[in-house]
Chimera marker file (.cmm) of the C-alpha trace (Angstrom):
<marker_set name="trace">
<marker id="1" x="135.551" y="155.801" z="152.154" r="1" g="1" b="0" radius="0.5"/>
<marker id="2" x="132.823" y="158.340" z="150.924" r="1" g="1" b="0" radius="0.5"/>
<marker id="3" x="130.823" y="157.423" z="147.913" r="1" g="1" b="0" radius="0.5"/>
<marker id="4" x="128.910" y="159.703" z="145.588" r="1" g="1" b="0" radius="0.5"/>
<marker id="5" x="125.677" y="158.704" z="147.401" r="1" g="1" b="0" radius="0.5"/>
<marker id="6" x="126.719" y="160.446" z="150.503" r="1" g="1" b="0" radius="0.5"/>
<marker id="7" x="127.259" y="163.757" z="148.751" r="1" g="1" b="0" radius="0.5"/>
<marker id="8" x="124.685" y="166.187" z="149.976" r="1" g="1" b="0" radius="0.5"/>
<marker id="9" x="122.338" y="168.345" z="147.491" r="1" g="1" b="0" radius="0.5"/>
<marker id="10" x="124.415" y="171.312" z="146.267" r="1" g="1" b="0" radius="0.5"/>
<marker id="11" x="127.873" y="169.937" z="146.762" r="1" g="1" b="0" radius="0.5"/>
<marker id="12" x="130.516" y="168.585" z="144.613" r="1" g="1" b="0" radius="0.5"/>
<marker id="13" x="133.253" y="165.919" z="144.845" r="1" g="1" b="0" radius="0.5"/>
<marker id="14" x="136.070" y="164.362" z="142.836" r="1" g="1" b="0" radius="0.5"/>
<marker id="15" x="135.900" y="160.861" z="141.677" r="1" g="1" b="0" radius="0.5"/>
<marker id="16" x="138.555" y="158.725" z="143.465" r="1" g="1" b="0" radius="0.5"/>
<marker id="17" x="137.843" y="155.420" z="142.010" r="1" g="1" b="0" radius="0.5"/>
<marker id="18" x="135.165" y="153.381" z="140.540" r="1" g="1" b="0" radius="0.5"/>
<marker id="19" x="133.989" y="150.075" z="141.993" r="1" g="1" b="0" radius="0.5"/>
<marker id="20" x="131.934" y="147.365" z="140.346" r="1" g="1" b="0" radius="0.5"/>
<marker id="21" x="132.407" y="145.044" z="137.598" r="1" g="1" b="0" radius="0.5"/>
<marker id="22" x="132.380" y="144.422" z="134.161" r="1" g="1" b="0" radius="0.5"/>
<marker id="23" x="129.114" y="145.884" z="132.418" r="1" g="1" b="0" radius="0.5"/>
<marker id="24" x="128.127" y="147.996" z="135.126" r="1" g="1" b="0" radius="0.5"/>
<marker id="25" x="131.537" y="149.471" z="135.611" r="1" g="1" b="0" radius="0.5"/>
<marker id="26" x="131.937" y="150.419" z="131.757" r="1" g="1" b="0" radius="0.5"/>
<marker id="27" x="128.410" y="151.925" z="131.702" r="1" g="1" b="0" radius="0.5"/>
<marker id="28" x="129.463" y="154.300" z="134.351" r="1" g="1" b="0" radius="0.5"/>
<marker id="29" x="132.658" y="155.143" z="132.639" r="1" g="1" b="0" radius="0.5"/>
<marker id="30" x="130.539" y="155.593" z="129.426" r="1" g="1" b="0" radius="0.5"/>
<marker id="31" x="128.466" y="158.287" z="131.095" r="1" g="1" b="0" radius="0.5"/>
<marker id="32" x="131.663" y="160.544" z="131.455" r="1" g="1" b="0" radius="0.5"/>
<marker id="33" x="132.352" y="159.544" z="135.168" r="1" g="1" b="0" radius="0.5"/>
<marker id="34" x="135.832" y="158.606" z="135.480" r="1" g="1" b="0" radius="0.5"/>
<marker id="35" x="138.846" y="159.281" z="138.053" r="1" g="1" b="0" radius="0.5"/>
<marker id="36" x="139.651" y="162.538" z="138.508" r="1" g="1" b="0" radius="0.5"/>
<marker id="37" x="136.296" y="164.311" z="137.396" r="1" g="1" b="0" radius="0.5"/>
<marker id="38" x="134.386" y="166.728" z="139.282" r="1" g="1" b="0" radius="0.5"/>
<marker id="39" x="130.751" y="165.791" z="139.948" r="1" g="1" b="0" radius="0.5"/>
<marker id="40" x="128.138" y="168.243" z="141.251" r="1" g="1" b="0" radius="0.5"/>
<marker id="41" x="125.064" y="166.955" z="142.998" r="1" g="1" b="0" radius="0.5"/>
<marker id="42" x="122.064" y="169.042" z="141.579" r="1" g="1" b="0" radius="0.5"/>
<marker id="43" x="119.006" y="167.212" z="143.273" r="1" g="1" b="0" radius="0.5"/>
<marker id="44" x="117.930" y="164.074" z="145.146" r="1" g="1" b="0" radius="0.5"/>
<marker id="45" x="114.666" y="162.608" z="144.802" r="1" g="1" b="0" radius="0.5"/>
<marker id="46" x="112.600" y="162.373" z="148.161" r="1" g="1" b="0" radius="0.5"/>
<marker id="47" x="113.400" y="158.579" z="148.580" r="1" g="1" b="0" radius="0.5"/>
<marker id="48" x="116.855" y="159.116" z="147.339" r="1" g="1" b="0" radius="0.5"/>
<marker id="49" x="116.668" y="157.277" z="144.095" r="1" g="1" b="0" radius="0.5"/>
<marker id="50" x="117.308" y="158.774" z="141.547" r="1" g="1" b="0" radius="0.5"/>
<marker id="51" x="119.851" y="161.372" z="142.188" r="1" g="1" b="0" radius="0.5"/>
<marker id="52" x="120.618" y="164.156" z="139.467" r="1" g="1" b="0" radius="0.5"/>
<marker id="53" x="124.204" y="165.253" z="139.079" r="1" g="1" b="0" radius="0.5"/>
<marker id="54" x="126.095" y="167.479" z="136.699" r="1" g="1" b="0" radius="0.5"/>
<marker id="55" x="129.216" y="165.962" z="135.173" r="1" g="1" b="0" radius="0.5"/>
<marker id="56" x="131.376" y="167.289" z="132.246" r="1" g="1" b="0" radius="0.5"/>
<marker id="57" x="129.061" y="170.248" z="131.869" r="1" g="1" b="0" radius="0.5"/>
<marker id="58" x="125.835" y="167.703" z="131.446" r="1" g="1" b="0" radius="0.5"/>
<marker id="59" x="122.931" y="166.538" z="133.505" r="1" g="1" b="0" radius="0.5"/>
<marker id="60" x="122.771" y="163.009" z="134.495" r="1" g="1" b="0" radius="0.5"/>
<marker id="61" x="120.504" y="160.894" z="136.527" r="1" g="1" b="0" radius="0.5"/>
<marker id="62" x="121.835" y="157.997" z="138.645" r="1" g="1" b="0" radius="0.5"/>
<marker id="63" x="120.379" y="155.062" z="140.520" r="1" g="1" b="0" radius="0.5"/>
<marker id="64" x="121.447" y="154.652" z="144.479" r="1" g="1" b="0" radius="0.5"/>
<marker id="65" x="123.338" y="151.449" z="143.516" r="1" g="1" b="0" radius="0.5"/>
<marker id="66" x="125.448" y="153.315" z="140.927" r="1" g="1" b="0" radius="0.5"/>
<marker id="67" x="126.216" y="156.254" z="142.983" r="1" g="1" b="0" radius="0.5"/>
<marker id="68" x="127.286" y="153.651" z="145.721" r="1" g="1" b="0" radius="0.5"/>
<marker id="69" x="129.988" y="152.424" z="143.403" r="1" g="1" b="0" radius="0.5"/>
<marker id="70" x="131.570" y="155.728" z="142.802" r="1" g="1" b="0" radius="0.5"/>
<marker id="71" x="134.151" y="156.396" z="145.696" r="1" g="1" b="0" radius="0.5"/>
<marker id="72" x="134.677" y="160.290" z="145.998" r="1" g="1" b="0" radius="0.5"/>
<marker id="73" x="136.897" y="162.857" z="147.746" r="1" g="1" b="0" radius="0.5"/>
<marker id="74" x="135.277" y="165.879" z="149.144" r="1" g="1" b="0" radius="0.5"/>
<marker id="75" x="133.003" y="168.035" z="149.384" r="1" g="1" b="0" radius="0.5"/>
<link id1="1" id2="2" r="1" g="1" b="0" radius="0.2"/>
<link id1="2" id2="3" r="1" g="1" b="0" radius="0.2"/>
<link id1="3" id2="4" r="1" g="1" b="0" radius="0.2"/>
<link id1="4" id2="5" r="1" g="1" b="0" radius="0.2"/>
<link id1="5" id2="6" r="1" g="1" b="0" radius="0.2"/>
<link id1="6" id2="7" r="1" g="1" b="0" radius="0.2"/>
<link id1="7" id2="8" r="1" g="1" b="0" radius="0.2"/>
<link id1="8" id2="9" r="1" g="1" b="0" radius="0.2"/>
<link id1="9" id2="10" r="1" g="1" b="0" radius="0.2"/>
<link id1="10" id2="11" r="1" g="1" b="0" radius="0.2"/>
<link id1="11" id2="12" r="1" g="1" b="0" radius="0.2"/>
<link id1="12" id2="13" r="1" g="1" b="0" radius="0.2"/>
<link id1="13" id2="14" r="1" g="1" b="0" radius="0.2"/>
<link id1="14" id2="15" r="1" g="1" b="0" radius="0.2"/>
<link id1="15" id2="16" r="1" g="1" b="0" radius="0.2"/>
<link id1="16" id2="17" r="1" g="1" b="0" radius="0.2"/>
<link id1="17" id2="18" r="1" g="1" b="0" radius="0.2"/>
<link id1="18" id2="19" r="1" g="1" b="0" radius="0.2"/>
<link id1="19" id2="20" r="1" g="1" b="0" radius="0.2"/>
<link id1="20" id2="21" r="1" g="1" b="0" radius="0.2"/>
<link id1="21" id2="22" r="1" g="1" b="0" radius="0.2"/>
<link id1="22" id2="23" r="1" g="1" b="0" radius="0.2"/>
<link id1="23" id2="24" r="1" g="1" b="0" radius="0.2"/>
<link id1="24" id2="25" r="1" g="1" b="0" radius="0.2"/>
<link id1="25" id2="26" r="1" g="1" b="0" radius="0.2"/>
<link id1="26" id2="27" r="1" g="1" b="0" radius="0.2"/>
<link id1="27" id2="28" r="1" g="1" b="0" radius="0.2"/>
<link id1="28" id2="29" r="1" g="1" b="0" radius="0.2"/>
<link id1="29" id2="30" r="1" g="1" b="0" radius="0.2"/>
<link id1="30" id2="31" r="1" g="1" b="0" radius="0.2"/>
<link id1="31" id2="32" r="1" g="1" b="0" radius="0.2"/>
<link id1="32" id2="33" r="1" g="1" b="0" radius="0.2"/>
<link id1="33" id2="34" r="1" g="1" b="0" radius="0.2"/>
<link id1="34" id2="35" r="1" g="1" b="0" radius="0.2"/>
<link id1="35" id2="36" r="1" g="1" b="0" radius="0.2"/>
<link id1="36" id2="37" r="1" g="1" b="0" radius="0.2"/>
<link id1="37" id2="38" r="1" g="1" b="0" radius="0.2"/>
<link id1="38" id2="39" r="1" g="1" b="0" radius="0.2"/>
<link id1="39" id2="40" r="1" g="1" b="0" radius="0.2"/>
<link id1="40" id2="41" r="1" g="1" b="0" radius="0.2"/>
<link id1="41" id2="42" r="1" g="1" b="0" radius="0.2"/>
<link id1="42" id2="43" r="1" g="1" b="0" radius="0.2"/>
<link id1="43" id2="44" r="1" g="1" b="0" radius="0.2"/>
<link id1="44" id2="45" r="1" g="1" b="0" radius="0.2"/>
<link id1="45" id2="46" r="1" g="1" b="0" radius="0.2"/>
<link id1="46" id2="47" r="1" g="1" b="0" radius="0.2"/>
<link id1="47" id2="48" r="1" g="1" b="0" radius="0.2"/>
<link id1="48" id2="49" r="1" g="1" b="0" radius="0.2"/>
<link id1="49" id2="50" r="1" g="1" b="0" radius="0.2"/>
<link id1="50" id2="51" r="1" g="1" b="0" radius="0.2"/>
<link id1="51" id2="52" r="1" g="1" b="0" radius="0.2"/>
<link id1="52" id2="53" r="1" g="1" b="0" radius="0.2"/>
<link id1="53" id2="54" r="1" g="1" b="0" radius="0.2"/>
<link id1="54" id2="55" r="1" g="1" b="0" radius="0.2"/>
<link id1="55" id2="56" r="1" g="1" b="0" radius="0.2"/>
<link id1="56" id2="57" r="1" g="1" b="0" radius="0.2"/>
<link id1="57" id2="58" r="1" g="1" b="0" radius="0.2"/>
<link id1="58" id2="59" r="1" g="1" b="0" radius="0.2"/>
<link id1="59" id2="60" r="1" g="1" b="0" radius="0.2"/>
<link id1="60" id2="61" r="1" g="1" b="0" radius="0.2"/>
<link id1="61" id2="62" r="1" g="1" b="0" radius="0.2"/>
<link id1="62" id2="63" r="1" g="1" b="0" radius="0.2"/>
<link id1="63" id2="64" r="1" g="1" b="0" radius="0.2"/>
<link id1="64" id2="65" r="1" g="1" b="0" radius="0.2"/>
<link id1="65" id2="66" r="1" g="1" b="0" radius="0.2"/>
<link id1="66" id2="67" r="1" g="1" b="0" radius="0.2"/>
<link id1="67" id2="68" r="1" g="1" b="0" radius="0.2"/>
<link id1="68" id2="69" r="1" g="1" b="0" radius="0.2"/>
<link id1="69" id2="70" r="1" g="1" b="0" radius="0.2"/>
<link id1="70" id2="71" r="1" g="1" b="0" radius="0.2"/>
<link id1="71" id2="72" r="1" g="1" b="0" radius="0.2"/>
<link id1="72" id2="73" r="1" g="1" b="0" radius="0.2"/>
<link id1="73" id2="74" r="1" g="1" b="0" radius="0.2"/>
<link id1="74" id2="75" r="1" g="1" b="0" radius="0.2"/>
</marker_set>
């Protein structure tokens, strides 16, 4: 199982599944990250937290913990 956290900078991946529970999962979905959407990793901070991604045409910053909950296929 690959997570969004493992996708290298400059690569894209497709969301397969969201893990997590309740409000955390809902918050990720409210940001536009849902099953089947493509996510492009733009930048990763030097210590890995946060990472900047492009999803549905806008830029978004995600914490490591949130990126670990997003299962992806690809790059």
